[in-house]
C-alpha positions in Angstrom: -13.4 30.9 15.6 -14.6 30.6 12.1 -11.2 30.9 10.6 -9.9 28.1 12.9 -12.8 25.8 11.7 -12.0 26.4 8.1 -8.3 25.9 8.6 -8.9 22.6 10.0 -11.5 21.8 7.4 -9.2 22.9 4.5 -6.2 21.1 5.9 -8.0 17.8 6.2 -9.4 18.0 2.7 -6.1 19.0 1.3 -4.4 16.0 2.9 -7.2 13.7 1.8 -7.0 15.0 -1.8 -3.2 14.9 -2.0 -2.8 11.5 -0.3 -5.7 9.7 -1.6 -6.6 11.7 -4.7 -10.1 12.1 -3.3 -11.2 14.5 -5.9 -10.4 12.1 -8.7 -12.5 9.2 -7.3 -15.4 8.3 -9.6 -17.1 5.8 -7.4 -20.8 6.4 -7.6 -22.7 3.2 -7.0 -25.2 2.9 -4.1 -23.2 3.2 -0.8 -19.8 2.6 -2.3 -18.7 6.3 -2.2 -19.5 6.5 1.6 -17.8 3.2 2.3 -14.6 4.2 0.5 -14.7 7.6 2.4 -14.8 5.9 5.7 -12.0 3.6 4.7 -9.9 6.5 3.6 -10.5 8.4 6.9 -9.6 5.2 8.8 -6.3 4.9 6.7 -5.6 8.6 7.3 -5.9 8.1 11.0 -3.7 5.0 11.0 -1.1 6.7 8.9 -1.1 9.9 11.2 -0.8 7.8 14.4 2.0 5.7 13.1 5.4 6.2 14.7 8.2 6.6 12.2 9.3 8.7 9.3 6.5 7.4 7.0 3.7 8.9 9.3 2.1 12.3 8.6 3.2 14.9 11.1 0.5 17.7 11.7 
């Protein structure tokens, strides 16, 4: 059960880092980092749900 949790956790973080370069982001002012994280997750969900060859297949 723990390995399954970390597999999901690691795969999401890897996709977010490779797609959106999450680790390289240097936004630190007030609530901007939380806002950008929310936008990235929304974009990731939209890309994943998109039909076609440009979508992310998991």
